[in-house]
PDBQT receptor file of N, H, CA, C and O in Angstrom, charges set to zero:
ATOM      1  N   MET A   1      82.758  53.554  39.876  1.00  0.00    +0.000 N 
ATOM      2  CA  MET A   1      83.786  52.375  40.334  1.00  0.00    +0.000 C 
ATOM      3  C   MET A   1      84.508  52.859  41.455  1.00  0.00    +0.000 C 
ATOM      4  O   MET A   1      84.947  54.008  41.506  1.00  0.00    +0.000 OA
ATOM      5  N   ASN A   2      84.662  51.903  42.478  1.00  0.00    +0.000 N 
ATOM      6  H   ASN A   2      84.305  50.970  42.437  1.00  0.00    +0.000 HD
ATOM      7  CA  ASN A   2      85.507  52.039  43.787  1.00  0.00    +0.000 C 
ATOM      8  C   ASN A   2      86.819  52.116  43.290  1.00  0.00    +0.000 C 
ATOM      9  O   ASN A   2      87.179  51.854  42.142  1.00  0.00    +0.000 OA
ATOM     10  N   ARG A   3      87.699  52.600  44.497  1.00  0.00    +0.000 N 
ATOM     11  H   ARG A   3      87.406  52.812  45.429  1.00  0.00    +0.000 HD
ATOM     12  CA  ARG A   3      89.090  52.736  44.247  1.00  0.00    +0.000 C 
ATOM     13  C   ARG A   3      89.924  51.455  44.085  1.00  0.00    +0.000 C 
ATOM     14  O   ARG A   3      90.897  51.330  43.342  1.00  0.00    +0.000 OA
ATOM     15  N   THR A   4      89.371  50.478  44.931  1.00  0.00    +0.000 N 
ATOM     16  H   THR A   4      88.581  50.579  45.536  1.00  0.00    +0.000 HD
ATOM     17  CA  THR A   4      90.233  49.161  44.994  1.00  0.00    +0.000 C 
ATOM     18  C   THR A   4      89.807  48.423  43.476  1.00  0.00    +0.000 C 
ATOM     19  O   THR A   4      90.685  47.812  42.867  1.00  0.00    +0.000 OA
ATOM     20  N   ALA A   5      88.640  48.504  43.002  1.00  0.00    +0.000 N 
ATOM     21  H   ALA A   5      87.927  49.001  43.495  1.00  0.00    +0.000 HD
ATOM     22  CA  ALA A   5      88.416  47.826  41.712  1.00  0.00    +0.000 C 
ATOM     23  C   ALA A   5      89.216  48.442  40.638  1.00  0.00    +0.000 C 
ATOM     24  O   ALA A   5      89.760  47.661  39.857  1.00  0.00    +0.000 OA
ATOM     25  N   SER A   6      89.368  49.602  40.477  1.00  0.00    +0.000 N 
ATOM     26  H   SER A   6      88.926  50.237  41.111  1.00  0.00    +0.000 HD
ATOM     27  CA  SER A   6      89.933  50.542  39.691  1.00  0.00    +0.000 C 
ATOM     28  C   SER A   6      91.550  50.065  39.694  1.00  0.00    +0.000 C 
ATOM     29  O   SER A   6      92.083  49.700  38.646  1.00  0.00    +0.000 OA
ATOM     30  N   ALA A   7      92.157  50.098  40.763  1.00  0.00    +0.000 N 
ATOM     31  H   ALA A   7      91.724  50.394  41.615  1.00  0.00    +0.000 HD
ATOM     32  CA  ALA A   7      93.425  49.762  41.011  1.00  0.00    +0.000 C 
ATOM     33  C   ALA A   7      93.846  48.370  40.659  1.00  0.00    +0.000 C 
ATOM     34  O   ALA A   7      94.965  48.161  40.190  1.00  0.00    +0.000 OA
ATOM     35  N   LEU A   8      92.889  47.310  40.895  1.00  0.00    +0.000 N 
ATOM     36  H   LEU A   8      91.981  47.480  41.277  1.00  0.00    +0.000 HD
ATOM     37  CA  LEU A   8      92.949  46.016  40.425  1.00  0.00    +0.000 C 
ATOM     38  C   LEU A   8      92.977  45.977  38.863  1.00  0.00    +0.000 C 
ATOM     39  O   LEU A   8      93.791  45.275  38.263  1.00  0.00    +0.000 OA
ATOM     40  N   LEU A   9      92.090  46.730  38.255  1.00  0.00    +0.000 N 
ATOM     41  H   LEU A   9      91.429  47.300  38.743  1.00  0.00    +0.000 HD
ATOM     42  CA  LEU A   9      92.041  46.734  36.905  1.00  0.00    +0.000 C 
ATOM     43  C   LEU A   9      93.318  47.315  36.380  1.00  0.00    +0.000 C 
ATOM     44  O   LEU A   9      93.911  46.648  35.532  1.00  0.00    +0.000 OA
ATOM     45  N   TRP A  10      93.803  48.400  36.739  1.00  0.00    +0.000 N 
ATOM     46  H   TRP A  10      93.321  48.941  37.428  1.00  0.00    +0.000 HD
ATOM     47  CA  TRP A  10      94.918  48.993  36.321  1.00  0.00    +0.000 C 
ATOM     48  C   TRP A  10      96.121  47.706  36.501  1.00  0.00    +0.000 C 
ATOM     49  O   TRP A  10      96.865  47.407  35.567  1.00  0.00    +0.000 OA
ATOM     50  N   GLY A  11      96.161  47.138  37.610  1.00  0.00    +0.000 N 
ATOM     51  H   GLY A  11      95.557  47.381  38.368  1.00  0.00    +0.000 HD
ATOM     52  CA  GLY A  11      97.193  46.003  37.689  1.00  0.00    +0.000 C 
ATOM     53  C   GLY A  11      97.151  44.877  36.679  1.00  0.00    +0.000 C 
ATOM     54  O   GLY A  11      98.150  44.316  36.229  1.00  0.00    +0.000 OA
ATOM     55  N   LEU A  12      95.837  44.587  36.352  1.00  0.00    +0.000 N 
ATOM     56  H   LEU A  12      95.025  45.042  36.717  1.00  0.00    +0.000 HD
ATOM     57  CA  LEU A  12      95.629  43.512  35.445  1.00  0.00    +0.000 C 
ATOM     58  C   LEU A  12      96.009  44.043  33.949  1.00  0.00    +0.000 C 
ATOM     59  O   LEU A  12      96.456  43.275  33.097  1.00  0.00    +0.000 OA
ATOM     60  N   VAL A  13      95.797  45.372  33.725  1.00  0.00    +0.000 N 
ATOM     61  H   VAL A  13      95.434  45.996  34.417  1.00  0.00    +0.000 HD
ATOM     62  CA  VAL A  13      96.601  45.987  32.348  1.00  0.00    +0.000 C 
ATOM     63  C   VAL A  13      98.003  46.022  32.482  1.00  0.00    +0.000 C 
ATOM     64  O   VAL A  13      98.621  45.828  31.436  1.00  0.00    +0.000 OA
ATOM     65  N   GLY A  14      98.616  46.206  33.429  1.00  0.00    +0.000 N 
ATOM     66  H   GLY A  14      98.114  46.363  34.280  1.00  0.00    +0.000 HD
ATOM     67  CA  GLY A  14      99.949  46.347  33.562  1.00  0.00    +0.000 C 
ATOM     68  C   GLY A  14     100.620  44.895  33.346  1.00  0.00    +0.000 C 
ATOM     69  O   GLY A  14     101.576  44.731  32.588  1.00  0.00    +0.000 OA
ATOM     70  N   THR A  15     100.006  43.835  34.107  1.00  0.00    +0.000 N 
ATOM     71  H   THR A  15      99.229  43.968  34.723  1.00  0.00    +0.000 HD
ATOM     72  CA  THR A  15     100.414  42.519  33.847  1.00  0.00    +0.000 C 
ATOM     73  C   THR A  15     100.407  42.101  32.437  1.00  0.00    +0.000 C 
ATOM     74  O   THR A  15     101.387  41.624  31.864  1.00  0.00    +0.000 OA
ATOM     75  N   LEU A  16      99.148  42.323  31.857  1.00  0.00    +0.000 N 
ATOM     76  H   LEU A  16      98.352  42.710  32.322  1.00  0.00    +0.000 HD
ATOM     77  CA  LEU A  16      99.185  41.925  30.416  1.00  0.00    +0.000 C 
ATOM     78  C   LEU A  16      99.814  42.656  29.481  1.00  0.00    +0.000 C 
ATOM     79  O   LEU A  16     100.045  42.144  28.385  1.00  0.00    +0.000 OA
ATOM     80  N   ALA A  17     100.186  43.945  29.754  1.00  0.00    +0.000 N 
ATOM     81  H   ALA A  17      99.999  44.361  30.644  1.00  0.00    +0.000 HD
ATOM     82  CA  ALA A  17     100.863  44.674  28.905  1.00  0.00    +0.000 C 
ATOM     83  C   ALA A  17     102.403  44.285  28.999  1.00  0.00    +0.000 C 
ATOM     84  O   ALA A  17     103.115  44.414  28.002  1.00  0.00    +0.000 OA
ATOM     85  N   PHE A  18     102.922  43.799  30.222  1.00  0.00    +0.000 N 
ATOM     86  H   PHE A  18     102.344  43.694  31.031  1.00  0.00    +0.000 HD
ATOM     87  CA  PHE A  18     104.173  43.226  30.108  1.00  0.00    +0.000 C 
ATOM     88  C   PHE A  18     104.210  41.944  29.519  1.00  0.00    +0.000 C 
ATOM     89  O   PHE A  18     105.283  41.726  28.956  1.00  0.00    +0.000 OA
ATOM     90  N   LEU A  19     103.312  40.940  29.459  1.00  0.00    +0.000 N 
ATOM     91  H   LEU A  19     102.441  41.117  29.916  1.00  0.00    +0.000 HD
ATOM     92  CA  LEU A  19     103.261  39.832  28.809  1.00  0.00    +0.000 C 
ATOM     93  C   LEU A  19     103.403  39.923  27.390  1.00  0.00    +0.000 C 
ATOM     94  O   LEU A  19     104.057  39.122  26.723  1.00  0.00    +0.000 OA
ATOM     95  N   VAL A  20     102.653  41.113  26.844  1.00  0.00    +0.000 N 
ATOM     96  H   VAL A  20     102.121  41.763  27.386  1.00  0.00    +0.000 HD
ATOM     97  CA  VAL A  20     102.599  41.367  25.353  1.00  0.00    +0.000 C 
ATOM     98  C   VAL A  20     103.952  41.851  24.953  1.00  0.00    +0.000 C 
ATOM     99  O   VAL A  20     104.449  41.417  23.914  1.00  0.00    +0.000 OA
ATOM    100  N   LEU A  21     104.584  42.710  25.692  1.00  0.00    +0.000 N 
ATOM    101  H   LEU A  21     104.180  43.062  26.536  1.00  0.00    +0.000 HD
ATOM    102  CA  LEU A  21     106.049  43.120  25.452  1.00  0.00    +0.000 C 
ATOM    103  C   LEU A  21     107.031  41.979  25.338  1.00  0.00    +0.000 C 
ATOM    104  O   LEU A  21     107.942  41.893  24.514  1.00  0.00    +0.000 OA
ATOM    105  N   VAL A  22     106.704  41.083  26.319  1.00  0.00    +0.000 N 
ATOM    106  H   VAL A  22     105.964  41.153  26.989  1.00  0.00    +0.000 HD
ATOM    107  CA  VAL A  22     107.723  39.793  26.379  1.00  0.00    +0.000 C 
ATOM    108  C   VAL A  22     107.531  39.045  25.002  1.00  0.00    +0.000 C 
ATOM    109  O   VAL A  22     108.488  38.645  24.339  1.00  0.00    +0.000 OA
ATOM    110  N   GLN A  23     106.232  38.894  24.635  1.00  0.00    +0.000 N 
ATOM    111  H   GLN A  23     105.455  39.219  25.173  1.00  0.00    +0.000 HD
ATOM    112  CA  GLN A  23     106.030  38.057  23.408  1.00  0.00    +0.000 C 
ATOM    113  C   GLN A  23     106.484  38.759  22.194  1.00  0.00    +0.000 C 
ATOM    114  O   GLN A  23     107.058  38.093  21.332  1.00  0.00    +0.000 OA
ATOM    115  N   GLY A  24     106.290  40.080  22.013  1.00  0.00    +0.000 N 
ATOM    116  H   GLY A  24     105.824  40.621  22.713  1.00  0.00    +0.000 HD
ATOM    117  CA  GLY A  24     106.727  40.934  21.015  1.00  0.00    +0.000 C 
ATOM    118  C   GLY A  24     108.151  40.886  21.002  1.00  0.00    +0.000 C 
ATOM    119  O   GLY A  24     108.666  40.643  19.911  1.00  0.00    +0.000 OA
ATOM    120  N   TYR A  25     108.898  41.068  21.985  1.00  0.00    +0.000 N 
ATOM    121  H   TYR A  25     108.480  41.266  22.871  1.00  0.00    +0.000 HD
ATOM    122  CA  TYR A  25     110.338  40.705  21.860  1.00  0.00    +0.000 C 
ATOM    123  C   TYR A  25     110.777  39.392  21.414  1.00  0.00    +0.000 C 
ATOM    124  O   TYR A  25     111.725  39.383  20.629  1.00  0.00    +0.000 OA
ATOM    125  N   ARG A  26     110.280  38.310  21.757  1.00  0.00    +0.000 N 
ATOM    126  H   ARG A  26     109.510  38.318  22.395  1.00  0.00    +0.000 HD
ATOM    127  CA  ARG A  26     110.373  37.025  21.314  1.00  0.00    +0.000 C 
ATOM    128  C   ARG A  26     110.132  36.960  19.851  1.00  0.00    +0.000 C 
ATOM    129  O   ARG A  26     110.968  36.379  19.160  1.00  0.00    +0.000 OA
ATOM    130  N   LEU A  27     109.096  37.486  19.306  1.00  0.00    +0.000 N 
ATOM    131  H   LEU A  27     108.417  37.958  19.868  1.00  0.00    +0.000 HD
ATOM    132  CA  LEU A  27     108.815  37.378  18.013  1.00  0.00    +0.000 C 
ATOM    133  C   LEU A  27     109.656  38.191  17.177  1.00  0.00    +0.000 C 
ATOM    134  O   LEU A  27     109.814  37.788  16.025  1.00  0.00    +0.000 OA
ATOM    135  N   LEU A  28     110.282  39.356  17.558  1.00  0.00    +0.000 N 
ATOM    136  H   LEU A  28     110.154  39.683  18.494  1.00  0.00    +0.000 HD
ATOM    137  CA  LEU A  28     110.914  40.513  16.665  1.00  0.00    +0.000 C 
ATOM    138  C   LEU A  28     112.343  40.186  16.882  1.00  0.00    +0.000 C 
ATOM    139  O   LEU A  28     113.109  40.171  15.919  1.00  0.00    +0.000 OA
ATOM    140  N   VAL A  29     112.787  39.901  18.180  1.00  0.00    +0.000 N 
ATOM    141  H   VAL A  29     112.164  39.913  18.963  1.00  0.00    +0.000 HD
ATOM    142  CA  VAL A  29     114.262  39.693  18.390  1.00  0.00    +0.000 C 
ATOM    143  C   VAL A  29     114.850  38.461  18.662  1.00  0.00    +0.000 C 
ATOM    144  O   VAL A  29     115.994  38.231  18.270  1.00  0.00    +0.000 OA
ATOM    145  N   GLY A  30     114.197  37.636  19.291  1.00  0.00    +0.000 N 
ATOM    146  H   GLY A  30     113.267  37.823  19.609  1.00  0.00    +0.000 HD
ATOM    147  CA  GLY A  30     114.664  36.252  19.645  1.00  0.00    +0.000 C 
ATOM    148  C   GLY A  30     114.524  35.965  21.092  1.00  0.00    +0.000 C 
ATOM    149  O   GLY A  30     113.841  36.697  21.809  1.00  0.00    +0.000 OA
ATOM    150  N   ALA A  31     115.151  34.921  21.548  1.00  0.00    +0.000 N 
ATOM    151  H   ALA A  31     115.706  34.326  20.965  1.00  0.00    +0.000 HD
ATOM    152  CA  ALA A  31     114.910  34.490  23.002  1.00  0.00    +0.000 C 
ATOM    153  C   ALA A  31     115.389  35.584  23.984  1.00  0.00    +0.000 C 
ATOM    154  O   ALA A  31     116.415  36.238  23.797  1.00  0.00    +0.000 OA
ATOM    155  N   LEU A  32     114.606  35.724  24.992  1.00  0.00    +0.000 N 
ATOM    156  H   LEU A  32     113.773  35.192  25.143  1.00  0.00    +0.000 HD
ATOM    157  CA  LEU A  32     114.645  36.828  25.938  1.00  0.00    +0.000 C 
ATOM    158  C   LEU A  32     115.504  36.125  27.067  1.00  0.00    +0.000 C 
ATOM    159  O   LEU A  32     116.087  36.953  27.768  1.00  0.00    +0.000 OA
ATOM    160  N   GLY A  33     115.707  34.928  27.387  1.00  0.00    +0.000 N 
ATOM    161  H   GLY A  33     115.233  34.256  26.818  1.00  0.00    +0.000 HD
ATOM    162  CA  GLY A  33     116.555  34.505  28.444  1.00  0.00    +0.000 C 
ATOM    163  C   GLY A  33     115.630  34.072  29.658  1.00  0.00    +0.000 C 
ATOM    164  O   GLY A  33     116.141  33.651  30.696  1.00  0.00    +0.000 OA
ATOM    165  N   LEU A  34     114.246  34.189  29.502  1.00  0.00    +0.000 N 
ATOM    166  H   LEU A  34     113.831  34.531  28.659  1.00  0.00    +0.000 HD
ATOM    167  CA  LEU A  34     113.335  34.076  30.596  1.00  0.00    +0.000 C 
ATOM    168  C   LEU A  34     112.589  32.855  30.093  1.00  0.00    +0.000 C 
ATOM    169  O   LEU A  34     112.266  32.771  28.908  1.00  0.00    +0.000 OA
ATOM    170  N   ASP A  35     112.285  31.818  31.059  1.00  0.00    +0.000 N 
ATOM    171  H   ASP A  35     112.548  31.886  32.022  1.00  0.00    +0.000 HD
ATOM    172  CA  ASP A  35     111.254  30.831  30.858  1.00  0.00    +0.000 C 
ATOM    173  C   ASP A  35     109.816  31.333  31.193  1.00  0.00    +0.000 C 
ATOM    174  O   ASP A  35     109.591  32.358  31.836  1.00  0.00    +0.000 OA
ATOM    175  N   PHE A  36     108.861  30.492  30.682  1.00  0.00    +0.000 N 
ATOM    176  H   PHE A  36     109.043  29.659  30.159  1.00  0.00    +0.000 HD
ATOM    177  CA  PHE A  36     107.493  30.811  31.162  1.00  0.00    +0.000 C 
ATOM    178  C   PHE A  36     107.252  31.207  32.465  1.00  0.00    +0.000 C 
ATOM    179  O   PHE A  36     106.560  32.209  32.647  1.00  0.00    +0.000 OA
ATOM    180  N   PHE A  37     107.718  30.571  33.432  1.00  0.00    +0.000 N 
ATOM    181  H   PHE A  37     108.280  29.757  33.284  1.00  0.00    +0.000 HD
ATOM    182  CA  PHE A  37     107.351  30.740  34.784  1.00  0.00    +0.000 C 
ATOM    183  C   PHE A  37     108.074  31.942  35.393  1.00  0.00    +0.000 C 
ATOM    184  O   PHE A  37     107.537  32.594  36.289  1.00  0.00    +0.000 OA
ATOM    185  N   THR A  38     109.166  32.211  34.965  1.00  0.00    +0.000 N 
ATOM    186  H   THR A  38     109.602  31.681  34.237  1.00  0.00    +0.000 HD
ATOM    187  CA  THR A  38     109.847  33.505  35.296  1.00  0.00    +0.000 C 
ATOM    188  C   THR A  38     109.205  34.689  34.669  1.00  0.00    +0.000 C 
ATOM    189  O   THR A  38     108.976  35.635  35.423  1.00  0.00    +0.000 OA
ATOM    190  N   ALA A  39     108.913  34.785  33.562  1.00  0.00    +0.000 N 
ATOM    191  H   ALA A  39     109.099  34.016  32.949  1.00  0.00    +0.000 HD
ATOM    192  CA  ALA A  39     108.119  35.635  32.955  1.00  0.00    +0.000 C 
ATOM    193  C   ALA A  39     106.785  35.940  33.616  1.00  0.00    +0.000 C 
ATOM    194  O   ALA A  39     106.371  37.086  33.793  1.00  0.00    +0.000 OA
ATOM    195  N   SER A  40     106.214  34.956  33.929  1.00  0.00    +0.000 N 
ATOM    196  H   SER A  40     106.551  34.025  33.786  1.00  0.00    +0.000 HD
ATOM    197  CA  SER A  40     104.824  34.953  34.637  1.00  0.00    +0.000 C 
ATOM    198  C   SER A  40     105.024  35.772  36.034  1.00  0.00    +0.000 C 
ATOM    199  O   SER A  40     104.335  36.704  36.448  1.00  0.00    +0.000 OA
ATOM    200  N   GLY A  41     106.092  35.200  36.609  1.00  0.00    +0.000 N 
ATOM    201  H   GLY A  41     106.652  34.443  36.273  1.00  0.00    +0.000 HD
ATOM    202  CA  GLY A  41     106.397  35.757  38.061  1.00  0.00    +0.000 C 
ATOM    203  C   GLY A  41     106.491  37.416  37.933  1.00  0.00    +0.000 C 
ATOM    204  O   GLY A  41     105.815  38.224  38.570  1.00  0.00    +0.000 OA
ATOM    205  N   VAL A  42     107.545  37.710  36.906  1.00  0.00    +0.000 N 
ATOM    206  H   VAL A  42     108.094  37.053  36.390  1.00  0.00    +0.000 HD
ATOM    207  CA  VAL A  42     107.881  39.069  36.731  1.00  0.00    +0.000 C 
ATOM    208  C   VAL A  42     106.514  39.792  36.460  1.00  0.00    +0.000 C 
ATOM    209  O   VAL A  42     106.178  40.812  37.063  1.00  0.00    +0.000 OA
ATOM    210  N   ALA A  43     105.770  39.182  35.516  1.00  0.00    +0.000 N 
ATOM    211  H   ALA A  43     106.044  38.354  35.026  1.00  0.00    +0.000 HD
ATOM    212  CA  ALA A  43     104.446  39.968  35.140  1.00  0.00    +0.000 C 
ATOM    213  C   ALA A  43     103.543  40.100  36.289  1.00  0.00    +0.000 C 
ATOM    214  O   ALA A  43     102.750  41.029  36.441  1.00  0.00    +0.000 OA
ATOM    215  N   LEU A  44     103.722  39.061  37.130  1.00  0.00    +0.000 N 
ATOM    216  H   LEU A  44     104.367  38.306  37.006  1.00  0.00    +0.000 HD
ATOM    217  CA  LEU A  44     102.659  39.394  38.400  1.00  0.00    +0.000 C 
ATOM    218  C   LEU A  44     103.326  40.544  39.375  1.00  0.00    +0.000 C 
ATOM    219  O   LEU A  44     102.600  41.361  39.941  1.00  0.00    +0.000 OA
ATOM    220  N   LEU A  45     104.697  40.552  39.528  1.00  0.00    +0.000 N 
ATOM    221  H   LEU A  45     105.287  39.888  39.068  1.00  0.00    +0.000 HD
ATOM    222  CA  LEU A  45     105.384  41.561  40.167  1.00  0.00    +0.000 C 
ATOM    223  C   LEU A  45     105.024  42.852  39.704  1.00  0.00    +0.000 C 
ATOM    224  O   LEU A  45     104.602  43.680  40.512  1.00  0.00    +0.000 OA
ATOM    225  N   VAL A  46     105.156  43.161  38.334  1.00  0.00    +0.000 N 
ATOM    226  H   VAL A  46     105.499  42.488  37.678  1.00  0.00    +0.000 HD
ATOM    227  CA  VAL A  46     104.699  44.326  37.623  1.00  0.00    +0.000 C 
ATOM    228  C   VAL A  46     103.326  44.696  37.916  1.00  0.00    +0.000 C 
ATOM    229  O   VAL A  46     103.062  45.862  38.211  1.00  0.00    +0.000 OA
ATOM    230  N   GLY A  47     102.441  43.810  37.860  1.00  0.00    +0.000 N 
ATOM    231  H   GLY A  47     102.655  42.864  37.620  1.00  0.00    +0.000 HD
ATOM    232  CA  GLY A  47     101.046  43.904  38.239  1.00  0.00    +0.000 C 
ATOM    233  C   GLY A  47     100.897  44.406  39.552  1.00  0.00    +0.000 C 
ATOM    234  O   GLY A  47     100.158  45.377  39.711  1.00  0.00    +0.000 OA
ATOM    235  N   GLY A  48     101.429  43.945  40.436  1.00  0.00    +0.000 N 
ATOM    236  H   GLY A  48     102.029  43.155  40.307  1.00  0.00    +0.000 HD
ATOM    237  CA  GLY A  48     101.483  44.227  41.839  1.00  0.00    +0.000 C 
ATOM    238  C   GLY A  48     101.804  45.872  42.203  1.00  0.00    +0.000 C 
ATOM    239  O   GLY A  48     101.209  46.607  42.992  1.00  0.00    +0.000 OA
ATOM    240  N   VAL A  49     102.877  46.136  41.396  1.00  0.00    +0.000 N 
ATOM    241  H   VAL A  49     103.360  45.540  40.755  1.00  0.00    +0.000 HD
ATOM    242  CA  VAL A  49     103.565  47.387  41.537  1.00  0.00    +0.000 C 
ATOM    243  C   VAL A  49     102.644  48.436  40.944  1.00  0.00    +0.000 C 
ATOM    244  O   VAL A  49     102.577  49.572  41.415  1.00  0.00    +0.000 OA
ATOM    245  N   VAL A  50     101.893  48.006  39.834  1.00  0.00    +0.000 N 
ATOM    246  H   VAL A  50     101.948  47.083  39.452  1.00  0.00    +0.000 HD
ATOM    247  CA  VAL A  50     101.117  48.983  39.045  1.00  0.00    +0.000 C 
ATOM    248  C   VAL A  50      99.752  49.214  40.043  1.00  0.00    +0.000 C 
ATOM    249  O   VAL A  50      99.273  50.328  40.252  1.00  0.00    +0.000 OA
ATOM    250  N   THR A  51      99.276  48.078  40.558  1.00  0.00    +0.000 N 
ATOM    251  H   THR A  51      99.665  47.173  40.388  1.00  0.00    +0.000 HD
ATOM    252  CA  THR A  51      98.145  48.117  41.389  1.00  0.00    +0.000 C 
ATOM    253  C   THR A  51      98.292  49.032  42.646  1.00  0.00    +0.000 C 
ATOM    254  O   THR A  51      97.395  49.802  42.992  1.00  0.00    +0.000 OA
ATOM    255  N   ALA A  52      99.513  48.897  43.328  1.00  0.00    +0.000 N 
ATOM    256  H   ALA A  52     100.242  48.272  43.048  1.00  0.00    +0.000 HD
ATOM    257  CA  ALA A  52      99.825  49.783  44.478  1.00  0.00    +0.000 C 
ATOM    258  C   ALA A  52      99.938  51.240  44.054  1.00  0.00    +0.000 C 
ATOM    259  O   ALA A  52      99.403  52.164  44.666  1.00  0.00    +0.000 OA
ATOM    260  N   ALA A  53     100.704  51.375  42.919  1.00  0.00    +0.000 N 
ATOM    261  H   ALA A  53     101.139  50.624  42.422  1.00  0.00    +0.000 HD
ATOM    262  CA  ALA A  53     100.890  52.674  42.452  1.00  0.00    +0.000 C 
ATOM    263  C   ALA A  53      99.512  53.518  42.169  1.00  0.00    +0.000 C 
ATOM    264  O   ALA A  53      99.288  54.646  42.606  1.00  0.00    +0.000 OA
ATOM    265  N   SER A  54      98.701  52.796  41.410  1.00  0.00    +0.000 N 
ATOM    266  H   SER A  54      98.882  51.879  41.054  1.00  0.00    +0.000 HD
ATOM    267  CA  SER A  54      97.558  53.426  41.132  1.00  0.00    +0.000 C 
ATOM    268  C   SER A  54      96.560  53.547  42.285  1.00  0.00    +0.000 C 
ATOM    269  O   SER A  54      95.784  54.502  42.319  1.00  0.00    +0.000 OA
ATOM    270  N   TYR A  55      96.562  52.621  43.208  1.00  0.00    +0.000 N 
ATOM    271  H   TYR A  55      97.192  51.845  43.180  1.00  0.00    +0.000 HD
ATOM    272  CA  TYR A  55      95.843  53.016  44.470  1.00  0.00    +0.000 C 
ATOM    273  C   TYR A  55      96.282  54.156  45.234  1.00  0.00    +0.000 C 
ATOM    274  O   TYR A  55      95.468  54.892  45.791  1.00  0.00    +0.000 OA
ATOM    275  N   VAL A  56      97.480  54.333  45.287  1.00  0.00    +0.000 N 
ATOM    276  H   VAL A  56      98.141  53.735  44.835  1.00  0.00    +0.000 HD
ATOM    277  CA  VAL A  56      98.024  55.322  45.906  1.00  0.00    +0.000 C 
ATOM    278  C   VAL A  56      97.830  56.724  45.309  1.00  0.00    +0.000 C 
ATOM    279  O   VAL A  56      97.597  57.734  45.972  1.00  0.00    +0.000 OA
ATOM    280  N   ALA A  57      97.959  56.657  43.934  1.00  0.00    +0.000 N 
ATOM    281  H   ALA A  57      98.148  55.836  43.396  1.00  0.00    +0.000 HD
ATOM    282  CA  ALA A  57      98.047  57.960  43.104  1.00  0.00    +0.000 C 
ATOM    283  C   ALA A  57      96.604  58.371  42.846  1.00  0.00    +0.000 C 
ATOM    284  O   ALA A  57      96.414  59.562  42.598  1.00  0.00    +0.000 OA
ATOM    285  N   GLU A  58      95.560  57.541  42.871  1.00  0.00    +0.000 N 
ATOM    286  H   GLU A  58      95.715  56.574  43.073  1.00  0.00    +0.000 HD
ATOM    287  CA  GLU A  58      94.318  57.906  42.600  1.00  0.00    +0.000 C 
ATOM    288  C   GLU A  58      93.623  59.081  43.437  1.00  0.00    +0.000 C 
ATOM    289  O   GLU A  58      92.935  59.940  42.886  1.00  0.00    +0.000 OA
ATOM    290  N   PRO A  59      93.807  59.055  44.502  1.00  0.00    +0.000 N 
ATOM    291  CA  PRO A  59      93.254  60.361  45.384  1.00  0.00    +0.000 C 
ATOM    292  C   PRO A  59      93.953  61.614  45.112  1.00  0.00    +0.000 C 
ATOM    293  O   PRO A  59      93.379  62.695  45.237  1.00  0.00    +0.000 OA
ATOM    294  N   ARG A  60      95.377  61.492  44.684  1.00  0.00    +0.000 N 
ATOM    295  H   ARG A  60      95.844  60.613  44.583  1.00  0.00    +0.000 HD
ATOM    296  CA  ARG A  60      96.036  62.730  44.417  1.00  0.00    +0.000 C 
ATOM    297  C   ARG A  60      95.734  63.342  42.928  1.00  0.00    +0.000 C 
ATOM    298  O   ARG A  60      95.792  64.542  42.663  1.00  0.00    +0.000 OA
ATOM    299  N   LEU A  61      95.443  62.434  42.124  1.00  0.00    +0.000 N 
ATOM    300  H   LEU A  61      95.396  61.458  42.340  1.00  0.00    +0.000 HD
ATOM    301  CA  LEU A  61      94.874  62.837  40.788  1.00  0.00    +0.000 C 
ATOM    302  C   LEU A  61      93.531  63.368  40.793  1.00  0.00    +0.000 C 
ATOM    303  O   LEU A  61      93.154  64.211  39.979  1.00  0.00    +0.000 OA
ATOM    304  N   ALA A  62      92.798  62.877  41.717  1.00  0.00    +0.000 N 
ATOM    305  H   ALA A  62      93.104  62.192  42.379  1.00  0.00    +0.000 HD
ATOM    306  CA  ALA A  62      91.150  63.314  41.766  1.00  0.00    +0.000 C 
ATOM    307  C   ALA A  62      91.327  64.574  42.620  1.00  0.00    +0.000 C 
ATOM    308  O   ALA A  62      90.414  65.379  42.436  1.00  0.00    +0.000 OA
ATOM    309  N   ALA A  63      92.219  64.947  43.469  1.00  0.00    +0.000 N 
ATOM    310  H   ALA A  63      92.961  64.293  43.619  1.00  0.00    +0.000 HD
ATOM    311  CA  ALA A  63      92.287  66.243  44.246  1.00  0.00    +0.000 C 
ATOM    312  C   ALA A  63      92.763  67.304  43.051  1.00  0.00    +0.000 C 
ATOM    313  O   ALA A  63      92.534  68.508  43.170  1.00  0.00    +0.000 OA
ATOM    314  N   LYS A  64      93.317  66.854  42.107  1.00  0.00    +0.000 N 
ATOM    315  H   LYS A  64      93.503  65.876  42.010  1.00  0.00    +0.000 HD
ATOM    316  CA  LYS A  64      93.854  67.949  41.088  1.00  0.00    +0.000 C 
ATOM    317  C   LYS A  64      92.801  67.954  39.899  1.00  0.00    +0.000 C 
ATOM    318  O   LYS A  64      92.962  68.651  38.896  1.00  0.00    +0.000 OA
ATOM    319  N   GLY A  65      91.739  67.142  40.088  1.00  0.00    +0.000 N 
ATOM    320  H   GLY A  65      91.609  66.576  40.902  1.00  0.00    +0.000 HD
ATOM    321  CA  GLY A  65      90.691  67.092  38.997  1.00  0.00    +0.000 C 
ATOM    322  C   GLY A  65      91.260  66.473  37.634  1.00  0.00    +0.000 C 
ATOM    323  O   GLY A  65      91.001  67.002  36.553  1.00  0.00    +0.000 OA
ATOM    324  N   ARG A  66      91.917  65.519  37.727  1.00  0.00    +0.000 N 
ATOM    325  H   ARG A  66      92.127  65.090  38.606  1.00  0.00    +0.000 HD
ATOM    326  CA  ARG A  66      92.410  64.758  36.729  1.00  0.00    +0.000 C 
ATOM    327  C   ARG A  66      91.801  63.356  36.520  1.00  0.00    +0.000 C 
ATOM    328  O   ARG A  66      92.314  62.616  35.681  1.00  0.00    +0.000 OA
ATOM    329  N   THR A  67      90.892  63.012  37.132  1.00  0.00    +0.000 N 
ATOM    330  H   THR A  67      90.475  63.614  37.814  1.00  0.00    +0.000 HD
ATOM    331  CA  THR A  67      90.178  61.572  36.858  1.00  0.00    +0.000 C 
ATOM    332  C   THR A  67      88.877  61.871  36.201  1.00  0.00    +0.000 C 
ATOM    333  O   THR A  67      88.123  60.952  35.879  1.00  0.00    +0.000 OA
TER     334      THR A  67
């Protein structure tokens, strides 16, 4: 798998993990104070950060033999 596809998949995982955490908080604790669109925007932001971080970190981890 190439580096770009791997980074995009990690970004998707980060986005979905954030949305799962938001839903879990709503189920267990109550209202979070974020509406659907705000939570979706933050999830996309989290996904973008995870995508960028994994794209940058992958060559460093590969150089150390950790991938």
